[in-house]
N, CA, C, O and the ligand as a Tripos MOL2 file, in Angstrom:
@<TRIPOS>MOLECULE
protein
  273   271    69     0     0
PROTEIN
NO_CHARGES

@<TRIPOS>ATOM
      1 N           0.8790   -1.1870   -0.0190 N.3       1 MET1
      2 CA          0.0410    0.0770    0.0340 C.3       1 MET1
      3 C           0.8620    1.2360    0.0570 C.2       1 MET1
      4 O           1.8180    1.3100    0.8300 O.2       1 MET1
      5 N           0.5400    2.2090   -0.7870 N.am      2 PRO2
      6 CA          1.3450    3.4570   -0.9210 C.3       2 PRO2
      7 C           1.1540    4.1950    0.4810 C.2       2 PRO2
      8 O           0.0640    4.1790    1.0550 O.2       2 PRO2
      9 N           2.2040    4.8030    0.9680 N.am      3 PRO3
     10 CA          2.1220    5.5300    2.2530 C.3       3 PRO3
     11 C           1.1500    6.6770    2.1870 C.2       3 PRO3
     12 O           0.4750    6.9460    3.1810 O.2       3 PRO3
     13 N           1.0370    7.3850    1.0460 N.am      4 GLN4
     14 CA          0.2960    8.4770    0.9700 C.3       4 GLN4
     15 C          -0.8460    8.3260   -0.1050 C.2       4 GLN4
     16 O          -0.5710    7.9240   -1.2350 O.2       4 GLN4
     17 N          -2.0270    8.6270    0.2330 N.am      5 ARG5
     18 CA         -3.0880    8.5710   -0.7220 C.3       5 ARG5
     19 C          -3.0710    9.8090   -1.5310 C.2       5 ARG5
     20 O          -3.0200   10.9310   -1.0280 O.2       5 ARG5
     21 N          -3.1160    9.5760   -2.7730 N.am      6 LYS6
     22 CA         -3.1210   10.7940   -3.6240 C.3       6 LYS6
     23 C          -4.4410   11.4970   -3.6650 C.2       6 LYS6
     24 O          -5.4870   10.8890   -3.8910 O.2       6 LYS6
     25 N          -4.3820   12.7430   -3.4510 N.am      7 GLU7
     26 CA         -5.5500   13.5280   -3.2830 C.3       7 GLU7
     27 C          -6.1420   13.7700   -4.6720 C.2       7 GLU7
     28 O          -5.5680   14.5120   -5.4690 O.2       7 GLU7
     29 N          -7.2810   13.1500   -4.9640 N.am      8 GLU8
     30 CA         -7.9130   13.3940   -6.1950 C.3       8 GLU8
     31 C          -8.7490   14.5840   -6.1410 C.2       8 GLU8
     32 O          -9.6110   14.6550   -5.2640 O.2       8 GLU8
     33 N          -8.5850   15.5580   -7.0100 N.am      9 LYS9
     34 CA         -9.5240   16.6960   -6.9670 C.3       9 LYS9
     35 C         -10.3540   16.7400   -8.0850 C.2       9 LYS9
     36 O          -9.9620   17.1530   -9.1760 O.2       9 LYS9
     37 N         -11.6070   16.2900   -7.8450 N.am     10 VAL10
     38 CA        -12.6270   16.0910   -8.7090 C.3      10 VAL10
     39 C         -13.8310   17.0140   -8.2710 C.2      10 VAL10
     40 O         -14.0750   17.1790   -7.0760 O.2      10 VAL10
     41 N         -14.4920   17.5450   -9.1540 N.am     11 CYS11
     42 CA        -15.7270   18.3920   -8.8800 C.3      11 CYS11
     43 C         -16.6320   17.7650   -7.7730 C.2      11 CYS11
     44 O         -16.8600   16.5580   -7.8580 O.2      11 CYS11
     45 N         -17.1170   18.4140   -6.8400 N.am     12 GLN12
     46 CA        -17.9260   17.8190   -5.8410 C.3      12 GLN12
     47 C         -19.4250   18.1360   -6.0520 C.2      12 GLN12
     48 O         -20.2360   17.9230   -5.1510 O.2      12 GLN12
     49 N         -19.7860   18.6480   -7.2500 N.am     13 TYR13
     50 CA        -21.1740   18.7600   -7.4380 C.3      13 TYR13
     51 C         -21.7300   17.4290   -7.8560 C.2      13 TYR13
     52 O         -21.1870   16.7080   -8.6930 O.2      13 TYR13
     53 N         -22.8910   17.1360   -7.1970 N.am     14 PRO14
     54 CA        -23.3960   15.8280   -7.3280 C.3      14 PRO14
     55 C         -23.5700   15.4890   -8.8680 C.2      14 PRO14
     56 O         -24.0490   16.2780   -9.6830 O.2      14 PRO14
     57 N         -23.1100   14.1940   -9.1620 N.am     15 GLY15
     58 CA        -23.1630   13.7490  -10.4730 C.3      15 GLY15
     59 C         -22.1210   14.2870  -11.4680 C.2      15 GLY15
     60 O         -22.1050   13.9140  -12.6410 O.2      15 GLY15
     61 N         -21.3150   15.1110  -10.9960 N.am     16 CYS16
     62 CA        -20.2560   15.6660  -11.8570 C.3      16 CYS16
     63 C         -18.8580   15.0820  -11.4620 C.2      16 CYS16
     64 O         -18.5410   14.9980  -10.2750 O.2      16 CYS16
     65 N         -18.0620   14.6980  -12.4280 N.am     17 SER17
     66 CA        -16.7990   14.1060  -12.0430 C.3      17 SER17
     67 C         -15.7140   14.7220  -12.9130 C.2      17 SER17
     68 O         -14.7220   14.0670  -13.2320 O.2      17 SER17
     69 N         -15.8980   15.9580  -13.2900 N.am     18 LYS18
     70 CA        -14.8500   16.7420  -13.9780 C.3      18 LYS18
     71 C         -13.7480   17.0550  -13.0640 C.2      18 LYS18
     72 O         -13.9530   17.1520  -11.8540 O.2      18 LYS18
     73 N         -12.5670   17.2220  -13.5940 N.am     19 PRO19
     74 CA        -11.4530   17.6540  -12.7770 C.3      19 PRO19
     75 C         -11.7170   19.0230  -12.1510 C.2      19 PRO19
     76 O         -12.1060   19.9700  -12.8340 O.2      19 PRO19
     77 N         -11.4930   19.1060  -10.8170 N.am     20 ALA20
     78 CA        -11.6760   20.3410  -10.1820 C.3      20 ALA20
     79 C         -10.6540   21.3790  -10.4510 C.2      20 ALA20
     80 O          -9.4720   21.0430  -10.5210 O.2      20 ALA20
     81 N         -11.0230   22.6470  -10.6110 N.am     21 GLU21
     82 CA        -10.1210   23.6470  -10.8660 C.3      21 GLU21
     83 C         -10.0850   24.7490   -9.7620 C.2      21 GLU21
     84 O          -9.1400   25.5280   -9.6330 O.2      21 GLU21
     85 N         -11.0800   24.7440   -9.0610 N.am     22 ARG22
     86 CA        -11.1800   25.8410   -8.0080 C.3      22 ARG22
     87 C         -11.6340   25.1530   -6.6740 C.2      22 ARG22
     88 O         -12.3320   24.1390   -6.6640 O.2      22 ARG22
     89 N         -11.1930   25.7720   -5.5810 N.am     23 SER23
     90 CA        -11.8850   25.2580   -4.2910 C.3      23 SER23
     91 C         -12.5190   26.4980   -3.6250 C.2      23 SER23
     92 O         -12.0100   27.6160   -3.7090 O.2      23 SER23
     93 N         -13.6000   26.2460   -2.9950 N.am     24 LEU24
     94 CA        -14.2370   27.3870   -2.2660 C.3      24 LEU24
     95 C         -14.8090   26.9570   -0.8840 C.2      24 LEU24
     96 O         -15.0960   25.7810   -0.6650 O.2      24 LEU24
     97 N         -14.9520   27.8520   -0.0380 N.am     25 PRO25
     98 CA        -15.5970   27.5250    1.3000 C.3      25 PRO25
     99 C         -16.8610   26.8820    1.0540 C.2      25 PRO25
    100 O         -17.7170   27.4010    0.3370 O.2      25 PRO25
    101 N         -17.0280   25.6250    1.6980 N.am     26 ARG26
    102 CA        -18.2080   24.8940    1.4160 C.3      26 ARG26
    103 C         -19.4890   25.6340    1.7190 C.2      26 ARG26
    104 O         -20.4660   25.4440    0.9950 O.2      26 ARG26
    105 N         -19.5530   26.5110    2.8000 N.am     27 LYS27
    106 CA        -20.7410   27.1680    3.1130 C.3      27 LYS27
    107 C         -21.2350   28.1980    1.9200 C.2      27 LYS27
    108 O         -22.4240   28.3240    1.6290 O.2      27 LYS27
    109 N         -20.2790   28.8440    1.3350 N.am     28 LYS28
    110 CA        -20.4260   29.8220    0.3650 C.3      28 LYS28
    111 C         -20.9980   29.0060   -0.8620 C.2      28 LYS28
    112 O         -22.0670   29.3330   -1.3780 O.2      28 LYS28
    113 N         -20.2950   27.9930   -1.2870 N.am     29 ALA29
    114 CA        -20.6620   27.3020   -2.4310 C.3      29 ALA29
    115 C         -21.9850   26.5840   -2.3870 C.2      29 ALA29
    116 O         -22.7210   26.5390   -3.3730 O.2      29 ALA29
    117 N         -22.3110   25.9670   -1.1160 N.am     30 GLU30
    118 CA        -23.5810   25.3540   -1.0280 C.3      30 GLU30
    119 C         -24.6600   26.3590   -0.8600 C.2      30 GLU30
    120 O         -25.8150   26.0530   -1.1550 O.2      30 GLU30
    121 N         -24.3600   27.5470   -0.4020 N.am     31 GLY31
    122 CA        -25.4670   28.5150   -0.3970 C.3      31 GLY31
    123 C         -25.8880   28.8130   -1.8140 C.2      31 GLY31
    124 O         -27.0320   29.2350   -1.9850 O.2      31 GLY31
    125 N         -25.0950   28.6400   -2.8420 N.am     32 VAL32
    126 CA        -25.4820   28.9280   -4.2280 C.3      32 VAL32
    127 C         -25.8550   27.7280   -4.9660 C.2      32 VAL32
    128 O         -26.8880   27.7280   -5.6360 O.2      32 VAL32
    129 N         -25.0540   26.6460   -4.8950 N.am     33 LEU33
    130 CA        -25.3140   25.3860   -5.6630 C.3      33 LEU33
    131 C         -26.0770   24.2800   -5.0070 C.2      33 LEU33
    132 O         -26.3180   23.2490   -5.6350 O.2      33 LEU33
    133 N         -26.4630   24.4460   -3.7870 N.am     34 GLY34
    134 CA        -27.1010   23.3570   -3.0700 C.3      34 GLY34
    135 C         -26.0870   22.4150   -2.4460 C.2      34 GLY34
    136 O         -24.8800   22.6420   -2.5150 O.2      34 GLY34
    137 N         -26.5750   21.4030   -1.8630 N.am     35 THR35
    138 CA        -25.7840   20.3810   -1.1220 C.3      35 THR35
    139 C         -24.6110   19.8370   -2.2440 C.2      35 THR35
    140 O         -24.8650   19.5100   -3.4030 O.2      35 THR35
    141 N         -23.4840   19.8260   -1.7070 N.am     36 LEU36
    142 CA        -22.4200   19.1800   -2.4360 C.3      36 LEU36
    143 C         -21.7830   17.9890   -1.8070 C.2      36 LEU36
    144 O         -21.9240   17.7950   -0.5990 O.2      36 LEU36
    145 N         -21.1160   17.2130   -2.5270 N.am     37 GLU37
    146 CA        -20.4840   15.9680   -1.9350 C.3      37 GLU37
    147 C         -19.3520   16.3380   -1.1470 C.2      37 GLU37
    148 O         -18.8560   17.4650   -1.1400 O.2      37 GLU37
    149 N         -18.9150   15.2470   -0.4080 N.am     38 GLY38
    150 CA        -17.6420   15.3560    0.4850 C.3      38 GLY38
    151 C         -17.9690   15.8690    1.7490 C.2      38 GLY38
    152 O         -19.1440   16.1030    2.0340 O.2      38 GLY38
    153 N         -16.9290   16.0930    2.6380 N.am     39 SER39
    154 CA        -17.2210   16.5490    3.9120 C.3      39 SER39
    155 C         -16.1070   17.6490    4.4800 C.2      39 SER39
    156 O         -16.0640   18.0680    5.6360 O.2      39 SER39
    157 N         -15.3560   17.9580    3.5600 N.am     40 GLY40
    158 CA        -14.2730   18.9420    3.9870 C.3      40 GLY40
    159 C         -14.8410   20.4080    4.2210 C.2      40 GLY40
    160 O         -15.9930   20.7280    3.9270 O.2      40 GLY40
    161 N         -13.9810   21.1890    4.7370 N.am     41 ARG41
    162 CA        -14.4930   22.5820    4.8770 C.3      41 ARG41
    163 C         -14.5830   23.3260    3.5160 C.2      41 ARG41
    164 O         -15.2990   24.3090    3.3250 O.2      41 ARG41
    165 N         -13.7900   22.7560    2.6120 N.am     42 ARG42
    166 CA        -13.6010   23.3650    1.3390 C.3      42 ARG42
    167 C         -14.2300   22.3880    0.2730 C.2      42 ARG42
    168 O         -14.1530   21.1700    0.4310 O.2      42 ARG42
    169 N         -14.8450   22.9480   -0.8030 N.am     43 VAL43
    170 CA        -15.2500   21.9880   -1.8050 C.3      43 VAL43
    171 C         -14.4900   22.3610   -3.1440 C.2      43 VAL43
    172 O         -14.0970   23.5120   -3.3340 O.2      43 VAL43
    173 N         -14.3210   21.4700   -3.9500 N.am     44 HIS44
    174 CA        -13.6700   21.6850   -5.1860 C.3      44 HIS44
    175 C         -14.6520   21.5690   -6.3070 C.2      44 HIS44
    176 O         -15.4550   20.6390   -6.3690 O.2      44 HIS44
    177 N         -14.5710   22.5940   -7.2530 N.am     45 LEU45
    178 CA        -15.4540   22.6960   -8.2710 C.3      45 LEU45
    179 C         -14.7570   22.6170   -9.6640 C.2      45 LEU45
    180 O         -13.6270   23.0840   -9.8060 O.2      45 LEU45
    181 N         -15.3680   22.0800  -10.5970 N.am     46 CYS46
    182 CA        -14.7410   22.1480  -11.9860 C.3      46 CYS46
    183 C         -15.0290   23.5910  -12.5530 C.2      46 CYS46
    184 O         -15.6990   24.4230  -11.9410 O.2      46 CYS46
    185 N         -14.4900   23.7850  -13.7100 N.am     47 ARG47
    186 CA        -14.6580   25.1360  -14.3150 C.3      47 ARG47
    187 C         -16.0770   25.4670  -14.5140 C.2      47 ARG47
    188 O         -16.4560   26.5940  -14.1960 O.2      47 ARG47
    189 N         -16.8980   24.6210  -15.0010 N.am     48 ASP48
    190 CA        -18.2300   24.7450  -15.3540 C.3      48 ASP48
    191 C         -19.1100   25.1680  -14.0840 C.2      48 ASP48
    192 O         -19.9160   26.0970  -14.1170 O.2      48 ASP48
    193 N         -18.8700   24.4120  -13.0180 N.am     49 HIS49
    194 CA        -19.6150   24.7100  -11.7890 C.3      49 HIS49
    195 C         -19.1490   25.9870  -10.9910 C.2      49 HIS49
    196 O         -19.8810   26.6520  -10.2580 O.2      49 HIS49
    197 N         -17.8580   26.2180  -11.2410 N.am     50 TYR50
    198 CA        -17.2860   27.4690  -10.7080 C.3      50 TYR50
    199 C         -17.9600   28.6100  -11.3950 C.2      50 TYR50
    200 O         -18.3730   29.5690  -10.7440 O.2      50 TYR50
    201 N         -18.0830   28.5380  -12.6710 N.am     51 LYS51
    202 CA        -18.7160   29.5190  -13.5250 C.3      51 LYS51
    203 C         -20.1570   29.8260  -12.9510 C.2      51 LYS51
    204 O         -20.6060   30.9510  -12.7310 O.2      51 LYS51
    205 N         -20.7510   28.7060  -12.7640 N.am     52 LYS52
    206 CA        -22.1980   28.8020  -12.2630 C.3      52 LYS52
    207 C         -22.2710   29.5430  -10.9470 C.2      52 LYS52
    208 O         -23.1490   30.3660  -10.6870 O.2      52 LYS52
    209 N         -21.2940   29.1970  -10.1390 N.am     53 PHE53
    210 CA        -21.2130   29.8520   -8.7900 C.3      53 PHE53
    211 C         -20.9340   31.4250   -9.0560 C.2      53 PHE53
    212 O         -21.5620   32.3320   -8.5110 O.2      53 PHE53
    213 N         -19.9780   31.5740   -9.9020 N.am     54 ARG54
    214 CA        -19.5860   33.0130  -10.1210 C.3      54 ARG54
    215 C         -20.8810   33.8740  -10.7300 C.2      54 ARG54
    216 O         -21.1260   35.0330  -10.3930 O.2      54 ARG54
    217 N         -21.5580   33.2060  -11.5560 N.am     55 LYS55
    218 CA        -22.6010   33.8090  -12.2290 C.3      55 LYS55
    219 C         -23.7000   34.1530  -11.1780 C.2      55 LYS55
    220 O         -24.3120   35.2200  -11.2310 O.2      55 LYS55
    221 N         -23.9160   33.2630  -10.2740 N.am     56 ALA56
    222 CA        -25.0150   33.4670   -9.1750 C.3      56 ALA56
    223 C         -24.5380   34.5790   -8.2760 C.2      56 ALA56
    224 O         -25.3780   35.3190   -7.7630 O.2      56 ALA56
    225 N         -23.3010   34.7460   -8.0560 N.am     57 THR57
    226 CA        -22.8120   35.7250   -7.0370 C.3      57 THR57
    227 C         -22.4610   37.0070   -7.7700 C.2      57 THR57
    228 O         -22.2200   38.0360   -7.1380 O.2      57 THR57
    229 N         -22.4300   36.9570   -9.0850 N.am     58 LYS58
    230 CA        -22.1350   38.1100   -9.7980 C.3      58 LYS58
    231 C         -23.0700   39.2790   -9.6290 C.2      58 LYS58
    232 O         -22.7190   40.4590   -9.6310 O.2      58 LYS58
    233 N         -24.3380   38.8120   -9.4770 N.am     59 LYS59
    234 CA        -25.4920   39.7640   -9.3940 C.3      59 LYS59
    235 C         -25.2740   40.8210   -8.3050 C.2      59 LYS59
    236 O         -25.5160   42.0140   -8.4900 O.2      59 LYS59
    237 N         -24.8150   40.3250   -7.1890 N.am     60 GLU60
    238 CA        -24.5370   41.1910   -6.0340 C.3      60 GLU60
    239 C         -23.4160   42.1390   -6.4560 C.2      60 GLU60
    240 O         -23.5030   43.3300   -6.1590 O.2      60 GLU60
    241 N         -22.4820   41.7190   -7.0600 N.am     61 ARG61
    242 CA        -21.2810   42.5770   -7.3740 C.3      61 ARG61
    243 C         -21.7120   43.5330   -8.4620 C.2      61 ARG61
    244 O         -21.1300   44.6150   -8.5230 O.2      61 ARG61
    245 N         -22.6810   43.2480   -9.3370 N.am     62 GLU62
    246 CA        -22.9920   44.1370  -10.4640 C.3      62 GLU62
    247 C         -23.9260   45.3090   -9.7800 C.2      62 GLU62
    248 O         -23.9190   46.4670  -10.1970 O.2      62 GLU62
    249 N         -24.6310   44.9130   -8.8110 N.am     63 LEU63
    250 CA        -25.4100   46.0400   -8.1710 C.3      63 LEU63
    251 C         -24.5540   47.1550   -7.5880 C.2      63 LEU63
    252 O         -24.8750   48.3430   -7.6250 O.2      63 LEU63
    253 N         -23.4180   46.6670   -7.0360 N.am     64 GLU64
    254 CA        -22.4470   47.5930   -6.5020 C.3      64 GLU64
    255 C         -21.8030   48.4150   -7.5720 C.2      64 GLU64
    256 O         -21.4820   49.5840   -7.3580 O.2      64 GLU64
    257 N         -21.6230   47.8650   -8.6400 N.am     65 ARG65
    258 CA        -20.9420   48.4580   -9.7870 C.3      65 ARG65
    259 C         -21.9090   49.5680  -10.3880 C.2      65 ARG65
    260 O         -21.4420   50.5850  -10.9000 O.2      65 ARG65
    261 N         -23.1610   49.3490  -10.3110 N.am     66 LEU66
    262 CA        -24.0980   50.2570  -10.8270 C.3      66 LEU66
    263 C         -24.1820   51.5970  -10.2980 C.2      66 LEU66
    264 O         -24.8550   52.4850  -10.8210 O.2      66 LEU66
    265 N         -23.4330   51.7390   -9.1670 N.am     67 SER67
    266 CA        -23.5640   52.9720   -8.4320 C.3      67 SER67
    267 C         -22.6520   54.0480   -8.9530 C.2      67 SER67
    268 O         -22.5240   55.1070   -8.3390 O.2      67 SER67
    269 N         -22.0420   53.8070  -10.0300 N.am     68 TRP68
    270 CA        -21.1450   54.9540  -10.5620 C.3      68 TRP68
    271 C         -21.7430   55.7450  -11.5360 C.2      68 TRP68
    272 O         -21.1250   56.6870  -12.0320 O.2      68 TRP68
    273 ZN        -18.6180   20.1450  -11.8570 Zn       69 ZN69
@<TRIPOS>BOND
     1     1     2 1
     2     2     3 1
     3     3     4 2
     4     3     5 am
     5     5     6 1
     6     6     7 1
     7     7     8 2
     8     7     9 am
     9     9    10 1
    10    10    11 1
    11    11    12 2
    12    11    13 am
    13    13    14 1
    14    14    15 1
    15    15    16 2
    16    15    17 am
    17    17    18 1
    18    18    19 1
    19    19    20 2
    20    19    21 am
    21    21    22 1
    22    22    23 1
    23    23    24 2
    24    23    25 am
    25    25    26 1
    26    26    27 1
    27    27    28 2
    28    27    29 am
    29    29    30 1
    30    30    31 1
    31    31    32 2
    32    31    33 am
    33    33    34 1
    34    34    35 1
    35    35    36 2
    36    35    37 am
    37    37    38 1
    38    38    39 1
    39    39    40 2
    40    39    41 am
    41    41    42 1
    42    42    43 1
    43    43    44 2
    44    43    45 am
    45    45    46 1
    46    46    47 1
    47    47    48 2
    48    47    49 am
    49    49    50 1
    50    50    51 1
    51    51    52 2
    52    51    53 am
    53    53    54 1
    54    54    55 1
    55    55    56 2
    56    55    57 am
    57    57    58 1
    58    58    59 1
    59    59    60 2
    60    59    61 am
    61    61    62 1
    62    62    63 1
    63    63    64 2
    64    63    65 am
    65    65    66 1
    66    66    67 1
    67    67    68 2
    68    67    69 am
    69    69    70 1
    70    70    71 1
    71    71    72 2
    72    71    73 am
    73    73    74 1
    74    74    75 1
    75    75    76 2
    76    75    77 am
    77    77    78 1
    78    78    79 1
    79    79    80 2
    80    79    81 am
    81    81    82 1
    82    82    83 1
    83    83    84 2
    84    83    85 am
    85    85    86 1
    86    86    87 1
    87    87    88 2
    88    87    89 am
    89    89    90 1
    90    90    91 1
    91    91    92 2
    92    91    93 am
    93    93    94 1
    94    94    95 1
    95    95    96 2
    96    95    97 am
    97    97    98 1
    98    98    99 1
    99    99   100 2
   100    99   101 am
   101   101   102 1
   102   102   103 1
   103   103   104 2
   104   103   105 am
   105   105   106 1
   106   106   107 1
   107   107   108 2
   108   107   109 am
   109   109   110 1
   110   110   111 1
   111   111   112 2
   112   111   113 am
   113   113   114 1
   114   114   115 1
   115   115   116 2
   116   115   117 am
   117   117   118 1
   118   118   119 1
   119   119   120 2
   120   119   121 am
   121   121   122 1
   122   122   123 1
   123   123   124 2
   124   123   125 am
   125   125   126 1
   126   126   127 1
   127   127   128 2
   128   127   129 am
   129   129   130 1
   130   130   131 1
   131   131   132 2
   132   131   133 am
   133   133   134 1
   134   134   135 1
   135   135   136 2
   136   135   137 am
   137   137   138 1
   138   138   139 1
   139   139   140 2
   140   139   141 am
   141   141   142 1
   142   142   143 1
   143   143   144 2
   144   143   145 am
   145   145   146 1
   146   146   147 1
   147   147   148 2
   148   147   149 am
   149   149   150 1
   150   150   151 1
   151   151   152 2
   152   151   153 am
   153   153   154 1
   154   154   155 1
   155   155   156 2
   156   155   157 am
   157   157   158 1
   158   158   159 1
   159   159   160 2
   160   159   161 am
   161   161   162 1
   162   162   163 1
   163   163   164 2
   164   163   165 am
   165   165   166 1
   166   166   167 1
   167   167   168 2
   168   167   169 am
   169   169   170 1
   170   170   171 1
   171   171   172 2
   172   171   173 am
   173   173   174 1
   174   174   175 1
   175   175   176 2
   176   175   177 am
   177   177   178 1
   178   178   179 1
   179   179   180 2
   180   179   181 am
   181   181   182 1
   182   182   183 1
   183   183   184 2
   184   183   185 am
   185   185   186 1
   186   186   187 1
   187   187   188 2
   188   187   189 am
   189   189   190 1
   190   190   191 1
   191   191   192 2
   192   191   193 am
   193   193   194 1
   194   194   195 1
   195   195   196 2
   196   195   197 am
   197   197   198 1
   198   198   199 1
   199   199   200 2
   200   199   201 am
   201   201   202 1
   202   202   203 1
   203   203   204 2
   204   203   205 am
   205   205   206 1
   206   206   207 1
   207   207   208 2
   208   207   209 am
   209   209   210 1
   210   210   211 1
   211   211   212 2
   212   211   213 am
   213   213   214 1
   214   214   215 1
   215   215   216 2
   216   215   217 am
   217   217   218 1
   218   218   219 1
   219   219   220 2
   220   219   221 am
   221   221   222 1
   222   222   223 1
   223   223   224 2
   224   223   225 am
   225   225   226 1
   226   226   227 1
   227   227   228 2
   228   227   229 am
   229   229   230 1
   230   230   231 1
   231   231   232 2
   232   231   233 am
   233   233   234 1
   234   234   235 1
   235   235   236 2
   236   235   237 am
   237   237   238 1
   238   238   239 1
   239   239   240 2
   240   239   241 am
   241   241   242 1
   242   242   243 1
   243   243   244 2
   244   243   245 am
   245   245   246 1
   246   246   247 1
   247   247   248 2
   248   247   249 am
   249   249   250 1
   250   250   251 1
   251   251   252 2
   252   251   253 am
   253   253   254 1
   254   254   255 1
   255   255   256 2
   256   255   257 am
   257   257   258 1
   258   258   259 1
   259   259   260 2
   260   259   261 am
   261   261   262 1
   262   262   263 1
   263   263   264 2
   264   263   265 am
   265   265   266 1
   266   266   267 1
   267   267   268 2
   268   267   269 am
   269   269   270 1
   270   270   271 1
   271   271   272 2
@<TRIPOS>SUBSTRUCTURE
     1 MET1         2 RESIDUE 1 A MET
     2 PRO2         6 RESIDUE 1 A PRO
     3 PRO3        10 RESIDUE 1 A PRO
     4 GLN4        14 RESIDUE 1 A GLN
     5 ARG5        18 RESIDUE 1 A ARG
     6 LYS6        22 RESIDUE 1 A LYS
     7 GLU7        26 RESIDUE 1 A GLU
     8 GLU8        30 RESIDUE 1 A GLU
     9 LYS9        34 RESIDUE 1 A LYS
    10 VAL10       38 RESIDUE 1 A VAL
    11 CYS11       42 RESIDUE 1 A CYS
    12 GLN12       46 RESIDUE 1 A GLN
    13 TYR13       50 RESIDUE 1 A TYR
    14 PRO14       54 RESIDUE 1 A PRO
    15 GLY15       58 RESIDUE 1 A GLY
    16 CYS16       62 RESIDUE 1 A CYS
    17 SER17       66 RESIDUE 1 A SER
    18 LYS18       70 RESIDUE 1 A LYS
    19 PRO19       74 RESIDUE 1 A PRO
    20 ALA20       78 RESIDUE 1 A ALA
    21 GLU21       82 RESIDUE 1 A GLU
    22 ARG22       86 RESIDUE 1 A ARG
    23 SER23       90 RESIDUE 1 A SER
    24 LEU24       94 RESIDUE 1 A LEU
    25 PRO25       98 RESIDUE 1 A PRO
    26 ARG26      102 RESIDUE 1 A ARG
    27 LYS27      106 RESIDUE 1 A LYS
    28 LYS28      110 RESIDUE 1 A LYS
    29 ALA29      114 RESIDUE 1 A ALA
    30 GLU30      118 RESIDUE 1 A GLU
    31 GLY31      122 RESIDUE 1 A GLY
    32 VAL32      126 RESIDUE 1 A VAL
    33 LEU33      130 RESIDUE 1 A LEU
    34 GLY34      134 RESIDUE 1 A GLY
    35 THR35      138 RESIDUE 1 A THR
    36 LEU36      142 RESIDUE 1 A LEU
    37 GLU37      146 RESIDUE 1 A GLU
    38 GLY38      150 RESIDUE 1 A GLY
    39 SER39      154 RESIDUE 1 A SER
    40 GLY40      158 RESIDUE 1 A GLY
    41 ARG41      162 RESIDUE 1 A ARG
    42 ARG42      166 RESIDUE 1 A ARG
    43 VAL43      170 RESIDUE 1 A VAL
    44 HIS44      174 RESIDUE 1 A HIS
    45 LEU45      178 RESIDUE 1 A LEU
    46 CYS46      182 RESIDUE 1 A CYS
    47 ARG47      186 RESIDUE 1 A ARG
    48 ASP48      190 RESIDUE 1 A ASP
    49 HIS49      194 RESIDUE 1 A HIS
    50 TYR50      198 RESIDUE 1 A TYR
    51 LYS51      202 RESIDUE 1 A LYS
    52 LYS52      206 RESIDUE 1 A LYS
    53 PHE53      210 RESIDUE 1 A PHE
    54 ARG54      214 RESIDUE 1 A ARG
    55 LYS55      218 RESIDUE 1 A LYS
    56 ALA56      222 RESIDUE 1 A ALA
    57 THR57      226 RESIDUE 1 A THR
    58 LYS58      230 RESIDUE 1 A LYS
    59 LYS59      234 RESIDUE 1 A LYS
    60 GLU60      238 RESIDUE 1 A GLU
    61 ARG61      242 RESIDUE 1 A ARG
    62 GLU62      246 RESIDUE 1 A GLU
    63 LEU63      250 RESIDUE 1 A LEU
    64 GLU64      254 RESIDUE 1 A GLU
    65 ARG65      258 RESIDUE 1 A ARG
    66 LEU66      262 RESIDUE 1 A LEU
    67 SER67      266 RESIDUE 1 A SER
    68 TRP68      270 RESIDUE 1 A TRP
    69 ZN69       273 GROUP 0 **** ****
């Protein structure tokens, strides 16, 4: 048995198994995407689901930007 288990970073969105490119605090990510797999404090997301997350949180940011 290898002494170290290789950490596989795969998207933790249910049903998605694409390679993860980003990690986010679980609370934040679940607030937008719903329950995610795994149990760590951070969740890993693939590019597509990260985009989805960004899109959903972008609205708030755009409201701020509209004030100029
Ligand atoms: Zn994904």
